[in-house]
Steps between C-alpha positions, in 0.01 A plus 500: 500500500400135473191440288303175498373446145217249508393504136711396199324774304758747636801460266851534636576796273227703675650442845843657460644645820278291726620204701251244375407176675237248393442343841410674831789620719497702820679794337231551233376860491270485196282256309414506130200282427215422260148358557620138473720562806289627794664679792341439840548638847692186595734559206565852627565378855778279366672810358563740791675757282226518236418853386305465175303250292448593135292328233514566127122505473208734557329262742667423830251267666771230508683704765373521858484879510360513854793294624743725313344818643518357852870432450584834340571341161425682177289316243538630144320418178518630141162668454546636148700249300230341281216749487485526121549127450214397729272766352585374150438138603165596653397666175620195304286270715203733464534499122548123495175454691288757320621401150519125562866485395595186695181308425517583128865396480425168672212439261712565190776272631237229547439512122192721489437843348208653685506874577221444755684228693567733794137604530388863482795740492494840667584854397762633740396864475149416620611330820481630854814384681527493878851540641547377858814670628609827338868508590783517249383199299127564532557857388704385200219261404244779535697725265518227236130426525401866483704537181308207350164655580397288799299635789706447816377444855746505790493350847785592734545573868688822422402831347616421148390822332229330295143409598492188715222248545443237768624152418154344487379774264805456275449123482132542415554760227826407325518292184861421593658495847879521523690467829809700594532482878784370719447193714423616854276382780224713349539375142554129572188336347369845407306339214326205665167322443283799593698742284504262204124455532470879496692541175287601204376195309722424200779731618871423472753483785874563467755453777862608454554590867527213749344156476345498846303818428250275315357176639552254217228240568201740488654669196522168315140419595381836369679435171359150464147613584515792258464777758835640384573538132870434546806551715871556444745429782872569505519397865360207697474424872759223457780538247563285311151355545440126549262525206344772284122491445434407139236752404455661156425839658807504728845632399796435730852638463788397732549813714665661199339844495803662664749355255727698272878522485483862616273419793718212612812718501326776694356260759841356579687832490251685723487223761880489517516880524254493792736263681801722429313807626389330823850372568629857467272588788245686286130436450438333164252690284309175441463404867140391555295728729440230761870518598537880506381567855742263666793644305405868492 
């Protein structure tokens, strides 16, 4: 059971019982990867015995799933490892924007003492928050916001059990828009120039999903021109970015929303377990739906 481990994030003590290699070999049956190490159809062709590719992340857009399905290869992710962490981080960014936490801190460190340095602050309980994507993380964010007294709007392609609104209506009505969708063909550039123009004037935008869901240039223009009141991004289209726009109403964190010691352990353990399951000839519980039909 030879496993090609592409990322150094998988520690040796998590890989016991597996024959681990760090370079491709013809006898490789499984791959453990992370977003910094894409897996293409050509990579799969070089491994004729490949049976499964697992990533210790929720997103799996760094793996050519169509190529895997065509070759009868399972693709597995870890869909539930950082739900609470990302929901917490989203709430932290929302509070930082609405209460001016970052701007006030910067002002104090610059030697001033002005409680109005961040401009008008907002009362969280009076905000209408639009959640785009009501999966595990979007649902966890919605529960937090409801407990704090916010009105919540939801846009999702599925029947989520709560009233849904169209995306354009959500953008036009929400005081805050927060994004919790995977990166797919449909969500790539989901929030582009037209959508940003349709966001309620003065509203806030938060993205803790995938960087390419939001087009960065029109977002920066909307912030500079005052159409948006602020934005907080944990993800960017290119990471690390060549430069970060220096705007007082923009908060950027380094793709850290997922991070906790518990989440990191679960991500690694569940990805490794998916590989073990597949190599036993069983279907991993975290196999992505796109690869079910070819392996049913």
